[in-house]
PDB file as gemmi writes it, atoms N, CA and C in Angstrom:
CRYST1    1.000    1.000    1.000  90.00  90.00  90.00 P 1                      
ATOM      1  N   MET A   1     -57.427 -70.678   4.458  1.00  0.00           N  
ATOM      2  CA  MET A   1     -56.709 -71.525   5.974  1.00  0.00           C  
ATOM      3  C   MET A   1     -56.318 -70.329   6.266  1.00  0.00           C  
ATOM      4  N   SER A   2     -56.352 -70.511   7.905  1.00  0.00           N  
ATOM      5  CA  SER A   2     -56.053 -69.470   8.819  1.00  0.00           C  
ATOM      6  C   SER A   2     -54.809 -70.166   9.274  1.00  0.00           C  
ATOM      7  N   MET A   3     -54.142 -68.923  10.012  1.00  0.00           N  
ATOM      8  CA  MET A   3     -52.778 -69.594  10.402  1.00  0.00           C  
ATOM      9  C   MET A   3     -52.886 -68.933  12.278  1.00  0.00           C  
ATOM     10  N   THR A   4     -52.199 -69.751  13.081  1.00  0.00           N  
ATOM     11  CA  THR A   4     -52.285 -69.501  14.087  1.00  0.00           C  
ATOM     12  C   THR A   4     -51.134 -69.926  14.888  1.00  0.00           C  
ATOM     13  N   VAL A   5     -50.285 -68.777  15.699  1.00  0.00           N  
ATOM     14  CA  VAL A   5     -49.467 -68.620  16.650  1.00  0.00           C  
ATOM     15  C   VAL A   5     -49.383 -68.922  18.160  1.00  0.00           C  
ATOM     16  N   HIS A   6     -48.774 -69.152  18.434  1.00  0.00           N  
ATOM     17  CA  HIS A   6     -48.521 -69.725  19.910  1.00  0.00           C  
ATOM     18  C   HIS A   6     -47.273 -68.956  20.337  1.00  0.00           C  
ATOM     19  N   LEU A   7     -47.148 -67.946  20.708  1.00  0.00           N  
ATOM     20  CA  LEU A   7     -45.591 -67.108  21.898  1.00  0.00           C  
ATOM     21  C   LEU A   7     -45.772 -66.820  23.046  1.00  0.00           C  
ATOM     22  N   TYR A   8     -44.721 -67.970  23.570  1.00  0.00           N  
ATOM     23  CA  TYR A   8     -44.746 -67.915  24.886  1.00  0.00           C  
ATOM     24  C   TYR A   8     -43.666 -67.057  25.503  1.00  0.00           C  
ATOM     25  N   TYR A   9     -44.141 -65.815  25.833  1.00  0.00           N  
ATOM     26  CA  TYR A   9     -43.612 -64.652  26.826  1.00  0.00           C  
ATOM     27  C   TYR A   9     -42.985 -65.251  27.928  1.00  0.00           C  
ATOM     28  N   LYS A  10     -41.863 -65.401  28.200  1.00  0.00           N  
ATOM     29  CA  LYS A  10     -41.151 -65.515  29.672  1.00  0.00           C  
ATOM     30  C   LYS A  10     -39.765 -64.537  29.909  1.00  0.00           C  
ATOM     31  N   GLY A  11     -40.544 -64.626  31.193  1.00  0.00           N  
ATOM     32  CA  GLY A  11     -40.031 -63.377  31.688  1.00  0.00           C  
ATOM     33  C   GLY A  11     -39.398 -63.882  33.072  1.00  0.00           C  
ATOM     34  N   LYS A  12     -38.783 -62.683  34.206  1.00  0.00           N  
ATOM     35  CA  LYS A  12     -38.836 -63.210  35.860  1.00  0.00           C  
ATOM     36  C   LYS A  12     -39.352 -61.952  36.578  1.00  0.00           C  
ATOM     37  N   ASP A  13     -40.319 -62.281  37.813  1.00  0.00           N  
ATOM     38  CA  ASP A  13     -40.406 -61.142  38.808  1.00  0.00           C  
ATOM     39  C   ASP A  13     -42.048 -60.240  37.862  1.00  0.00           C  
ATOM     40  N   GLY A  14     -42.810 -61.246  37.601  1.00  0.00           N  
ATOM     41  CA  GLY A  14     -44.281 -60.944  37.121  1.00  0.00           C  
ATOM     42  C   GLY A  14     -44.069 -60.240  34.993  1.00  0.00           C  
ATOM     43  N   ALA A  15     -42.548 -60.069  34.988  1.00  0.00           N  
ATOM     44  CA  ALA A  15     -42.368 -59.413  33.731  1.00  0.00           C  
ATOM     45  C   ALA A  15     -43.240 -59.507  32.640  1.00  0.00           C  
ATOM     46  N   ALA A  16     -43.598 -61.012  32.001  1.00  0.00           N  
ATOM     47  CA  ALA A  16     -44.573 -61.575  31.118  1.00  0.00           C  
ATOM     48  C   ALA A  16     -45.722 -60.128  31.797  1.00  0.00           C  
ATOM     49  N   LEU A  17     -46.293 -60.767  32.644  1.00  0.00           N  
ATOM     50  CA  LEU A  17     -47.959 -60.134  32.974  1.00  0.00           C  
ATOM     51  C   LEU A  17     -47.919 -58.490  32.646  1.00  0.00           C  
ATOM     52  N   LYS A  18     -46.675 -57.880  33.153  1.00  0.00           N  
ATOM     53  CA  LYS A  18     -46.703 -56.593  33.089  1.00  0.00           C  
ATOM     54  C   LYS A  18     -46.631 -55.945  31.961  1.00  0.00           C  
ATOM     55  N   PHE A  19     -46.290 -56.686  30.787  1.00  0.00           N  
ATOM     56  CA  PHE A  19     -45.679 -56.709  28.782  1.00  0.00           C  
ATOM     57  C   PHE A  19     -47.392 -56.689  28.416  1.00  0.00           C  
ATOM     58  N   VAL A  20     -48.164 -57.453  29.260  1.00  0.00           N  
ATOM     59  CA  VAL A  20     -49.670 -58.032  29.038  1.00  0.00           C  
ATOM     60  C   VAL A  20     -50.219 -56.772  29.335  1.00  0.00           C  
ATOM     61  N   GLU A  21     -50.183 -56.297  30.462  1.00  0.00           N  
ATOM     62  CA  GLU A  21     -50.840 -55.166  31.275  1.00  0.00           C  
ATOM     63  C   GLU A  21     -50.275 -53.834  30.173  1.00  0.00           C  
ATOM     64  N   GLU A  22     -49.726 -53.572  29.761  1.00  0.00           N  
ATOM     65  CA  GLU A  22     -49.260 -52.585  29.086  1.00  0.00           C  
ATOM     66  C   GLU A  22     -49.138 -53.031  28.056  1.00  0.00           C  
ATOM     67  N   MET A  23     -49.434 -53.972  27.101  1.00  0.00           N  
ATOM     68  CA  MET A  23     -49.916 -54.125  25.593  1.00  0.00           C  
ATOM     69  C   MET A  23     -51.738 -53.592  25.482  1.00  0.00           C  
ATOM     70  N   GLU A  24     -52.195 -54.338  26.957  1.00  0.00           N  
ATOM     71  CA  GLU A  24     -53.832 -53.982  26.614  1.00  0.00           C  
ATOM     72  C   GLU A  24     -54.166 -52.543  27.243  1.00  0.00           C  
ATOM     73  N   SER A  25     -53.461 -52.593  28.069  1.00  0.00           N  
ATOM     74  CA  SER A  25     -53.783 -50.467  28.676  1.00  0.00           C  
ATOM     75  C   SER A  25     -53.644 -49.821  27.878  1.00  0.00           C  
ATOM     76  N   SER A  26     -52.591 -49.471  26.973  1.00  0.00           N  
ATOM     77  CA  SER A  26     -51.798 -48.700  26.071  1.00  0.00           C  
ATOM     78  C   SER A  26     -52.903 -48.662  25.175  1.00  0.00           C  
ATOM     79  N   GLY A  27     -53.511 -50.047  24.148  1.00  0.00           N  
ATOM     80  CA  GLY A  27     -55.005 -49.983  23.624  1.00  0.00           C  
ATOM     81  C   GLY A  27     -54.052 -50.778  22.318  1.00  0.00           C  
ATOM     82  N   THR A  28     -52.167 -51.343  22.400  1.00  0.00           N  
ATOM     83  CA  THR A  28     -51.554 -52.335  21.355  1.00  0.00           C  
ATOM     84  C   THR A  28     -52.744 -53.123  21.286  1.00  0.00           C  
ATOM     85  N   ALA A  29     -53.057 -53.919  22.020  1.00  0.00           N  
ATOM     86  CA  ALA A  29     -53.402 -54.820  21.768  1.00  0.00           C  
ATOM     87  C   ALA A  29     -54.779 -55.036  21.207  1.00  0.00           C  
ATOM     88  N   ASP A  30     -55.650 -54.212  21.324  1.00  0.00           N  
ATOM     89  CA  ASP A  30     -57.071 -53.624  20.722  1.00  0.00           C  
ATOM     90  C   ASP A  30     -56.475 -53.357  19.222  1.00  0.00           C  
ATOM     91  N   ALA A  31     -55.709 -52.749  19.123  1.00  0.00           N  
ATOM     92  CA  ALA A  31     -55.354 -52.249  17.740  1.00  0.00           C  
ATOM     93  C   ALA A  31     -54.810 -53.308  16.400  1.00  0.00           C  
ATOM     94  N   ILE A  32     -53.713 -54.189  17.659  1.00  0.00           N  
ATOM     95  CA  ILE A  32     -53.452 -55.356  16.796  1.00  0.00           C  
ATOM     96  C   ILE A  32     -54.975 -56.433  15.749  1.00  0.00           C  
ATOM     97  N   ARG A  33     -56.082 -56.197  17.203  1.00  0.00           N  
ATOM     98  CA  ARG A  33     -57.364 -57.377  17.407  1.00  0.00           C  
ATOM     99  C   ARG A  33     -58.304 -56.732  16.246  1.00  0.00           C  
ATOM    100  N   SER A  34     -57.790 -55.454  15.716  1.00  0.00           N  
ATOM    101  CA  SER A  34     -58.747 -54.469  14.710  1.00  0.00           C  
ATOM    102  C   SER A  34     -58.553 -54.431  13.280  1.00  0.00           C  
ATOM    103  N   GLU A  35     -56.540 -55.346  13.256  1.00  0.00           N  
ATOM    104  CA  GLU A  35     -56.237 -55.392  11.548  1.00  0.00           C  
ATOM    105  C   GLU A  35     -56.808 -56.178  11.204  1.00  0.00           C  
ATOM    106  N   GLU A  36     -56.728 -56.149   9.582  1.00  0.00           N  
ATOM    107  CA  GLU A  36     -57.884 -56.833   8.567  1.00  0.00           C  
ATOM    108  C   GLU A  36     -56.937 -58.064   8.523  1.00  0.00           C  
ATOM    109  N   GLY A  37     -58.081 -58.853   8.874  1.00  0.00           N  
ATOM    110  CA  GLY A  37     -57.515 -60.171   9.117  1.00  0.00           C  
ATOM    111  C   GLY A  37     -57.077 -60.842  10.004  1.00  0.00           C  
ATOM    112  N   ASN A  38     -56.979 -60.266  11.064  1.00  0.00           N  
ATOM    113  CA  ASN A  38     -56.860 -60.788  12.359  1.00  0.00           C  
ATOM    114  C   ASN A  38     -58.259 -61.401  13.184  1.00  0.00           C  
ATOM    115  N   LEU A  39     -58.021 -62.765  13.201  1.00  0.00           N  
ATOM    116  CA  LEU A  39     -59.186 -63.471  14.070  1.00  0.00           C  
ATOM    117  C   LEU A  39     -59.192 -63.505  15.475  1.00  0.00           C  
ATOM    118  N   ARG A  40     -58.018 -63.307  16.048  1.00  0.00           N  
ATOM    119  CA  ARG A  40     -57.755 -63.693  17.532  1.00  0.00           C  
ATOM    120  C   ARG A  40     -56.661 -63.171  18.129  1.00  0.00           C  
ATOM    121  N   TYR A  41     -56.469 -62.550  19.360  1.00  0.00           N  
ATOM    122  CA  TYR A  41     -55.823 -62.230  19.753  1.00  0.00           C  
ATOM    123  C   TYR A  41     -55.624 -61.925  21.550  1.00  0.00           C  
ATOM    124  N   ASP A  42     -55.299 -62.979  21.938  1.00  0.00           N  
ATOM    125  CA  ASP A  42     -55.628 -63.205  23.238  1.00  0.00           C  
ATOM    126  C   ASP A  42     -54.584 -63.937  24.070  1.00  0.00           C  
ATOM    127  N   TYR A  43     -54.047 -63.495  25.688  1.00  0.00           N  
ATOM    128  CA  TYR A  43     -53.428 -63.816  26.169  1.00  0.00           C  
ATOM    129  C   TYR A  43     -53.861 -65.191  27.003  1.00  0.00           C  
ATOM    130  N   PHE A  44     -53.329 -65.769  27.818  1.00  0.00           N  
ATOM    131  CA  PHE A  44     -53.225 -66.556  28.993  1.00  0.00           C  
ATOM    132  C   PHE A  44     -52.272 -66.848  30.156  1.00  0.00           C  
ATOM    133  N   ILE A  45     -52.484 -67.317  30.855  1.00  0.00           N  
ATOM    134  CA  ILE A  45     -51.676 -67.614  31.661  1.00  0.00           C  
ATOM    135  C   ILE A  45     -51.252 -68.712  32.387  1.00  0.00           C  
ATOM    136  N   PRO A  46     -50.215 -69.708  31.807  1.00  0.00           N  
ATOM    137  CA  PRO A  46     -50.247 -71.458  32.264  1.00  0.00           C  
ATOM    138  C   PRO A  46     -50.285 -71.606  33.789  1.00  0.00           C  
ATOM    139  N   VAL A  47     -51.480 -72.051  34.406  1.00  0.00           N  
ATOM    140  CA  VAL A  47     -51.651 -73.083  35.789  1.00  0.00           C  
ATOM    141  C   VAL A  47     -50.305 -72.953  36.437  1.00  0.00           C  
ATOM    142  N   LYS A  48     -49.545 -73.914  35.981  1.00  0.00           N  
ATOM    143  CA  LYS A  48     -47.647 -74.529  36.704  1.00  0.00           C  
ATOM    144  C   LYS A  48     -46.496 -73.422  36.528  1.00  0.00           C  
ATOM    145  N   ASP A  49     -47.453 -72.441  35.376  1.00  0.00           N  
ATOM    146  CA  ASP A  49     -46.024 -71.135  35.086  1.00  0.00           C  
ATOM    147  C   ASP A  49     -46.403 -70.210  35.128  1.00  0.00           C  
ATOM    148  N   PRO A  50     -46.616 -69.355  36.430  1.00  0.00           N  
ATOM    149  CA  PRO A  50     -46.959 -68.114  35.781  1.00  0.00           C  
ATOM    150  C   PRO A  50     -45.863 -66.634  35.397  1.00  0.00           C  
ATOM    151  N   GLU A  51     -44.624 -67.463  35.787  1.00  0.00           N  
ATOM    152  CA  GLU A  51     -43.773 -66.187  34.677  1.00  0.00           C  
ATOM    153  C   GLU A  51     -43.774 -66.366  33.283  1.00  0.00           C  
ATOM    154  N   THR A  52     -44.597 -66.795  32.864  1.00  0.00           N  
ATOM    155  CA  THR A  52     -45.027 -67.032  31.730  1.00  0.00           C  
ATOM    156  C   THR A  52     -46.282 -66.814  31.316  1.00  0.00           C  
ATOM    157  N   VAL A  53     -46.517 -65.805  29.929  1.00  0.00           N  
ATOM    158  CA  VAL A  53     -47.828 -65.898  29.731  1.00  0.00           C  
ATOM    159  C   VAL A  53     -47.769 -66.525  27.852  1.00  0.00           C  
ATOM    160  N   LEU A  54     -48.902 -66.827  27.408  1.00  0.00           N  
ATOM    161  CA  LEU A  54     -49.282 -67.797  26.276  1.00  0.00           C  
ATOM    162  C   LEU A  54     -50.291 -66.300  25.518  1.00  0.00           C  
ATOM    163  N   LEU A  55     -49.845 -65.739  24.271  1.00  0.00           N  
ATOM    164  CA  LEU A  55     -50.344 -65.309  22.970  1.00  0.00           C  
ATOM    165  C   LEU A  55     -50.755 -66.556  21.977  1.00  0.00           C  
ATOM    166  N   ILE A  56     -52.285 -66.680  21.614  1.00  0.00           N  
ATOM    167  CA  ILE A  56     -53.125 -67.244  20.627  1.00  0.00           C  
ATOM    168  C   ILE A  56     -53.306 -66.323  19.602  1.00  0.00           C  
ATOM    169  N   ASP A  57     -52.519 -65.839  18.646  1.00  0.00           N  
ATOM    170  CA  ASP A  57     -52.321 -64.944  18.037  1.00  0.00           C  
ATOM    171  C   ASP A  57     -53.441 -65.787  16.758  1.00  0.00           C  
ATOM    172  N   SER A  58     -54.095 -65.519  15.516  1.00  0.00           N  
ATOM    173  CA  SER A  58     -54.853 -65.706  14.504  1.00  0.00           C  
ATOM    174  C   SER A  58     -54.838 -64.807  13.926  1.00  0.00           C  
ATOM    175  N   TRP A  59     -54.785 -64.921  12.511  1.00  0.00           N  
ATOM    176  CA  TRP A  59     -54.917 -64.804  11.016  1.00  0.00           C  
ATOM    177  C   TRP A  59     -55.507 -65.494  10.058  1.00  0.00           C  
ATOM    178  N   LYS A  60     -56.228 -64.706   9.324  1.00  0.00           N  
ATOM    179  CA  LYS A  60     -57.030 -64.818   8.171  1.00  0.00           C  
ATOM    180  C   LYS A  60     -56.054 -65.958   6.995  1.00  0.00           C  
ATOM    181  N   ASP A  61     -54.631 -65.185   6.969  1.00  0.00           N  
ATOM    182  CA  ASP A  61     -54.275 -66.669   5.834  1.00  0.00           C  
ATOM    183  C   ASP A  61     -52.488 -65.268   6.327  1.00  0.00           C  
ATOM    184  N   GLN A  62     -51.906 -66.547   5.789  1.00  0.00           N  
ATOM    185  CA  GLN A  62     -50.491 -66.180   5.567  1.00  0.00           C  
ATOM    186  C   GLN A  62     -50.240 -64.503   5.019  1.00  0.00           C  
ATOM    187  N   ALA A  63     -51.053 -63.896   4.125  1.00  0.00           N  
ATOM    188  CA  ALA A  63     -50.520 -62.485   3.945  1.00  0.00           C  
ATOM    189  C   ALA A  63     -51.336 -61.517   4.836  1.00  0.00           C  
ATOM    190  N   SER A  64     -52.327 -61.857   5.810  1.00  0.00           N  
ATOM    191  CA  SER A  64     -52.246 -60.944   7.081  1.00  0.00           C  
ATOM    192  C   SER A  64     -51.732 -60.426   7.720  1.00  0.00           C  
ATOM    193  N   LEU A  65     -50.957 -62.356   8.283  1.00  0.00           N  
ATOM    194  CA  LEU A  65     -49.645 -62.110   9.092  1.00  0.00           C  
ATOM    195  C   LEU A  65     -48.842 -61.198   8.672  1.00  0.00           C  
ATOM    196  N   ASP A  66     -48.419 -61.556   7.136  1.00  0.00           N  
ATOM    197  CA  ASP A  66     -47.036 -60.940   7.017  1.00  0.00           C  
ATOM    198  C   ASP A  66     -47.489 -59.424   7.010  1.00  0.00           C  
ATOM    199  N   ILE A  67     -48.573 -59.137   6.223  1.00  0.00           N  
ATOM    200  CA  ILE A  67     -49.158 -57.328   6.705  1.00  0.00           C  
ATOM    201  C   ILE A  67     -48.269 -57.284   8.180  1.00  0.00           C  
ATOM    202  N   HIS A  68     -49.345 -58.091   8.980  1.00  0.00           N  
ATOM    203  CA  HIS A  68     -48.869 -57.673  10.811  1.00  0.00           C  
ATOM    204  C   HIS A  68     -47.310 -57.418  10.717  1.00  0.00           C  
ATOM    205  N   HIS A  69     -46.667 -58.280  10.728  1.00  0.00           N  
ATOM    206  CA  HIS A  69     -45.386 -58.448  10.377  1.00  0.00           C  
ATOM    207  C   HIS A  69     -44.627 -57.347   9.992  1.00  0.00           C  
ATOM    208  N   ALA A  70     -44.879 -56.677   8.734  1.00  0.00           N  
ATOM    209  CA  ALA A  70     -44.626 -55.308   8.512  1.00  0.00           C  
ATOM    210  C   ALA A  70     -44.886 -54.082   8.578  1.00  0.00           C  
ATOM    211  N   SER A  71     -45.481 -54.279  10.032  1.00  0.00           N  
ATOM    212  CA  SER A  71     -46.086 -53.048  10.244  1.00  0.00           C  
ATOM    213  C   SER A  71     -45.487 -52.277  11.370  1.00  0.00           C  
ATOM    214  N   PRO A  72     -45.284 -51.155  11.490  1.00  0.00           N  
ATOM    215  CA  PRO A  72     -45.143 -50.552  12.503  1.00  0.00           C  
ATOM    216  C   PRO A  72     -45.618 -50.690  13.768  1.00  0.00           C  
ATOM    217  N   MET A  73     -46.628 -51.744  14.008  1.00  0.00           N  
ATOM    218  CA  MET A  73     -46.762 -52.100  15.384  1.00  0.00           C  
ATOM    219  C   MET A  73     -46.091 -53.149  15.554  1.00  0.00           C  
ATOM    220  N   MET A  74     -44.713 -53.878  14.817  1.00  0.00           N  
ATOM    221  CA  MET A  74     -43.930 -54.812  15.266  1.00  0.00           C  
ATOM    222  C   MET A  74     -43.292 -54.269  15.926  1.00  0.00           C  
ATOM    223  N   ALA A  75     -42.795 -52.777  15.886  1.00  0.00           N  
ATOM    224  CA  ALA A  75     -41.557 -51.815  16.613  1.00  0.00           C  
ATOM    225  C   ALA A  75     -42.096 -51.317  17.668  1.00  0.00           C  
ATOM    226  N   VAL A  76     -43.733 -51.267  17.900  1.00  0.00           N  
ATOM    227  CA  VAL A  76     -43.815 -50.953  19.635  1.00  0.00           C  
ATOM    228  C   VAL A  76     -43.882 -52.206  19.787  1.00  0.00           C  
ATOM    229  N   ILE A  77     -44.408 -53.507  19.904  1.00  0.00           N  
ATOM    230  CA  ILE A  77     -43.960 -54.982  20.326  1.00  0.00           C  
ATOM    231  C   ILE A  77     -42.975 -54.946  20.320  1.00  0.00           C  
ATOM    232  N   ALA A  78     -41.730 -54.785  19.648  1.00  0.00           N  
ATOM    233  CA  ALA A  78     -40.468 -55.065  20.194  1.00  0.00           C  
ATOM    234  C   ALA A  78     -39.835 -54.275  21.199  1.00  0.00           C  
ATOM    235  N   ALA A  79     -40.068 -53.065  21.334  1.00  0.00           N  
ATOM    236  CA  ALA A  79     -39.869 -51.836  22.440  1.00  0.00           C  
ATOM    237  C   ALA A  79     -40.413 -52.727  23.702  1.00  0.00           C  
ATOM    238  N   LEU A  80     -41.649 -53.409  23.944  1.00  0.00           N  
ATOM    239  CA  LEU A  80     -42.178 -53.781  25.126  1.00  0.00           C  
ATOM    240  C   LEU A  80     -41.612 -54.542  25.285  1.00  0.00           C  
ATOM    241  N   ARG A  81     -41.355 -55.391  24.755  1.00  0.00           N  
ATOM    242  CA  ARG A  81     -40.494 -56.927  24.753  1.00  0.00           C  
ATOM    243  C   ARG A  81     -38.869 -56.771  25.329  1.00  0.00           C  
ATOM    244  N   ASP A  82     -38.644 -55.381  24.749  1.00  0.00           N  
ATOM    245  CA  ASP A  82     -36.460 -55.578  25.233  1.00  0.00           C  
ATOM    246  C   ASP A  82     -37.191 -54.624  26.746  1.00  0.00           C  
ATOM    247  N   LYS A  83     -38.489 -53.666  27.056  1.00  0.00           N  
ATOM    248  CA  LYS A  83     -38.848 -53.182  28.073  1.00  0.00           C  
ATOM    249  C   LYS A  83     -38.603 -54.458  29.399  1.00  0.00           C  
ATOM    250  N   TYR A  84     -39.333 -55.433  29.161  1.00  0.00           N  
ATOM    251  CA  TYR A  84     -39.503 -56.287  30.501  1.00  0.00           C  
ATOM    252  C   TYR A  84     -38.587 -57.169  30.009  1.00  0.00           C  
ATOM    253  N   ASP A  85     -37.739 -57.517  29.632  1.00  0.00           N  
ATOM    254  CA  ASP A  85     -36.511 -58.486  29.206  1.00  0.00           C  
ATOM    255  C   ASP A  85     -37.111 -59.490  28.929  1.00  0.00           C  
ATOM    256  N   LEU A  86     -38.141 -59.453  27.837  1.00  0.00           N  
ATOM    257  CA  LEU A  86     -38.857 -61.269  27.713  1.00  0.00           C  
ATOM    258  C   LEU A  86     -37.855 -62.053  26.715  1.00  0.00           C  
ATOM    259  N   HIS A  87     -38.608 -63.343  26.735  1.00  0.00           N  
ATOM    260  CA  HIS A  87     -37.328 -64.318  25.611  1.00  0.00           C  
ATOM    261  C   HIS A  87     -39.000 -65.180  25.380  1.00  0.00           C  
ATOM    262  N   MET A  88     -38.707 -65.296  24.102  1.00  0.00           N  
ATOM    263  CA  MET A  88     -39.992 -66.489  23.763  1.00  0.00           C  
ATOM    264  C   MET A  88     -39.939 -67.619  22.746  1.00  0.00           C  
ATOM    265  N   GLU A  89     -40.573 -68.580  23.131  1.00  0.00           N  
ATOM    266  CA  GLU A  89     -40.957 -69.460  22.007  1.00  0.00           C  
ATOM    267  C   GLU A  89     -42.156 -69.178  20.898  1.00  0.00           C  
ATOM    268  N   ALA A  90     -42.127 -69.941  19.948  1.00  0.00           N  
ATOM    269  CA  ALA A  90     -43.802 -70.284  18.821  1.00  0.00           C  
ATOM    270  C   ALA A  90     -43.404 -71.624  18.813  1.00  0.00           C  
ATOM    271  N   GLU A  91     -44.503 -71.615  18.320  1.00  0.00           N  
ATOM    272  CA  GLU A  91     -45.436 -72.570  17.736  1.00  0.00           C  
ATOM    273  C   GLU A  91     -46.469 -72.079  16.925  1.00  0.00           C  
ATOM    274  N   ARG A  92     -46.160 -72.012  15.894  1.00  0.00           N  
ATOM    275  CA  ARG A  92     -46.798 -72.170  14.106  1.00  0.00           C  
ATOM    276  C   ARG A  92     -47.889 -73.722  13.559  1.00  0.00           C  
ATOM    277  N   PHE A  93     -49.619 -72.393  13.780  1.00  0.00           N  
ATOM    278  CA  PHE A  93     -50.385 -73.701  13.147  1.00  0.00           C  
ATOM    279  C   PHE A  93     -51.018 -73.246  11.786  1.00  0.00           C  
ATOM    280  N   VAL A  94     -51.298 -74.672  11.103  1.00  0.00           N  
ATOM    281  CA  VAL A  94     -52.020 -73.903   9.895  1.00  0.00           C  
ATOM    282  C   VAL A  94     -53.438 -74.870   9.929  1.00  0.00           C  
ATOM    283  N   SER A  95     -54.707 -74.113   9.916  1.00  0.00           N  
ATOM    284  CA  SER A  95     -55.521 -75.031   9.665  1.00  0.00           C  
ATOM    285  C   SER A  95     -56.133 -75.603   8.897  1.00  0.00           C  
ATOM    286  N   ASP A  96     -56.861 -76.950   8.832  1.00  0.00           N  
ATOM    287  CA  ASP A  96     -57.311 -77.685   7.839  1.00  0.00           C  
ATOM    288  C   ASP A  96     -58.608 -77.819   7.564  1.00  0.00           C  
ATOM    289  N   SER A  97     -59.082 -77.778   6.222  1.00  0.00           N  
ATOM    290  CA  SER A  97     -60.438 -77.500   5.720  1.00  0.00           C  
ATOM    291  C   SER A  97     -61.416 -78.416   6.654  1.00  0.00           C  
ATOM    292  N   GLU A  98     -61.422 -79.195   6.781  1.00  0.00           N  
ATOM    293  CA  GLU A  98     -62.528 -80.710   7.612  1.00  0.00           C  
ATOM    294  C   GLU A  98     -62.067 -80.812   9.272  1.00  0.00           C  
ATOM    295  N   PRO A  99     -62.550 -80.239   9.829  1.00  0.00           N  
ATOM    296  CA  PRO A  99     -62.055 -80.855  11.108  1.00  0.00           C  
ATOM    297  C   PRO A  99     -62.759 -81.898  11.269  1.00  0.00           C  
ATOM    298  N   THR A 100     -61.552 -83.198  12.189  1.00  0.00           N  
ATOM    299  CA  THR A 100     -62.175 -84.566  12.014  1.00  0.00           C  
ATOM    300  C   THR A 100     -62.648 -85.143  13.541  1.00  0.00           C  
ATOM    301  N   ASP A 101     -62.488 -84.025  14.599  1.00  0.00           N  
ATOM    302  CA  ASP A 101     -62.448 -84.259  16.172  1.00  0.00           C  
ATOM    303  C   ASP A 101     -63.818 -83.882  16.897  1.00  0.00           C  
ATOM    304  N   GLU A 102     -64.852 -83.341  15.652  1.00  0.00           N  
ATOM    305  CA  GLU A 102     -66.466 -82.613  15.631  1.00  0.00           C  
ATOM    306  C   GLU A 102     -66.797 -83.873  17.086  1.00  0.00           C  
ATOM    307  N   ALA A 103     -66.753 -85.127  16.734  1.00  0.00           N  
ATOM    308  CA  ALA A 103     -67.881 -85.854  17.571  1.00  0.00           C  
ATOM    309  C   ALA A 103     -67.176 -85.703  18.852  1.00  0.00           C  
ATOM    310  N   PHE A 104     -65.885 -85.378  19.281  1.00  0.00           N  
ATOM    311  CA  PHE A 104     -65.267 -85.459  20.727  1.00  0.00           C  
ATOM    312  C   PHE A 104     -65.468 -83.611  21.240  1.00  0.00           C  
ATOM    313  N   ILE A 105     -66.031 -83.226  20.944  1.00  0.00           N  
ATOM    314  CA  ILE A 105     -66.201 -81.937  21.470  1.00  0.00           C  
ATOM    315  C   ILE A 105     -67.681 -81.424  21.512  1.00  0.00           C  
ATOM    316  N   ARG A 106     -67.910 -81.403  22.917  1.00  0.00           N  
ATOM    317  CA  ARG A 106     -69.292 -80.632  23.625  1.00  0.00           C  
ATOM    318  C   ARG A 106     -69.592 -78.935  23.525  1.00  0.00           C  
ATOM    319  N   LYS A 107     -70.606 -79.467  22.959  1.00  0.00           N  
ATOM    320  CA  LYS A 107     -70.844 -77.530  22.667  1.00  0.00           C  
ATOM    321  C   LYS A 107     -72.527 -77.158  23.882  1.00  0.00           C  
TER     322      LYS A 107                                                      
END                                                                             
């Protein structure tokens, strides 16, 4: 059962985008992507809210996410959040084993 967290990073004057740019250019995002159990780590910008960045962060299971949260990587992320004065909202999702909407998905 995989875990997905949507993190909404909110800032002012382009701070959220600058945070993402530094996460990517410093290699921090790629380091997270290479962690055991990471399934997805991707940033998106909502069309109607350019001061917010959405991170979709998915993990194989809760244990993988717990290891990530206990890793030194979290201090790096926290320091960058502080640097750019970002505030966050979070949503958490747990996958089910049987997708019921396949009939509506065009591939």
